[in-house]
C-alpha positions as CSV (number, residue, x, y, z in Angstrom):
1,M,104.5,62.6,153.7
2,L,107.4,64.3,154.9
3,I,108.7,64.8,151.7
4,K,105.4,66.7,150.7
5,Q,105.4,68.5,154.7
6,D,109.0,70.1,153.7
7,I,108.1,70.9,149.9
8,D,104.6,72.7,151.3
9,K,106.7,74.6,153.6
10,G,109.0,75.8,151.0
11,R,112.0,74.0,151.4
12,D,114.4,73.1,148.6
13,I,114.1,69.6,147.1
14,N,116.5,67.0,148.3
15,E,118.4,65.3,145.2
16,L,117.6,62.2,146.7
17,Y,113.8,62.2,146.3
18,L,113.8,63.1,143.0
19,T,113.1,60.3,140.3
20,T,114.2,60.3,136.8
21,I,111.9,58.8,134.3
22,E,113.3,57.3,131.2
23,P,112.2,58.9,127.8
24,I,108.5,58.2,126.9
25,H,107.4,58.6,123.3
26,L,104.6,60.8,122.7
27,D,102.0,60.4,119.5
28,R,99.9,63.5,118.9
29,E,96.5,62.4,118.3
30,E,93.7,65.0,117.0
31,T,90.7,64.0,119.1
32,V,88.4,66.9,118.0
33,P,89.1,69.2,114.9
34,G,91.7,71.4,115.4
35,Y,92.8,70.5,118.8
36,F,95.5,68.0,120.0
37,T,96.4,65.6,122.6
38,Y,99.7,64.0,123.2
39,V,99.3,60.1,124.2
40,G,102.5,58.5,125.8
41,D,103.4,54.5,125.5
42,K,104.0,54.5,129.0
43,E,101.8,55.3,131.7
44,L,103.3,57.9,134.3
45,P,103.8,57.3,138.1
46,K,101.3,58.8,140.5
47,L,102.6,62.1,141.6
48,I,102.1,63.8,145.2
49,D,99.9,66.3,145.3
50,F,101.6,69.3,146.5
51,N,99.8,72.3,148.0
52,Y,102.0,75.1,146.1
53,R,103.3,73.5,143.3
54,P,103.2,70.4,140.6
55,G,104.3,67.0,141.2
56,V,106.6,67.4,138.2
57,I,109.4,69.7,138.6
58,N,110.5,69.6,135.0
59,V,110.7,68.2,131.8
60,R,113.3,68.0,129.3
61,D,113.3,66.5,125.4
62,M,115.6,64.5,124.6
63,F,118.8,66.2,124.2
64,G,118.1,67.4,127.9
65,N,116.8,70.5,127.2
66,M,114.0,71.9,129.7
67,I,110.6,72.5,127.9
């Protein structure tokens, strides 16, 4: 709970609180003609629901480039 309060107040994120998730394979599925959904082979962990920013800090491809 204290992590959420710090981030909601705009404080920097402590590196000790970050979690790196191993690479996840995504399949592109066309559920409705012309619209695609990406489905992963693993379930993502529950993220913290912050007031002013998403729970995901960044997403990178398999080469380490930010997406």
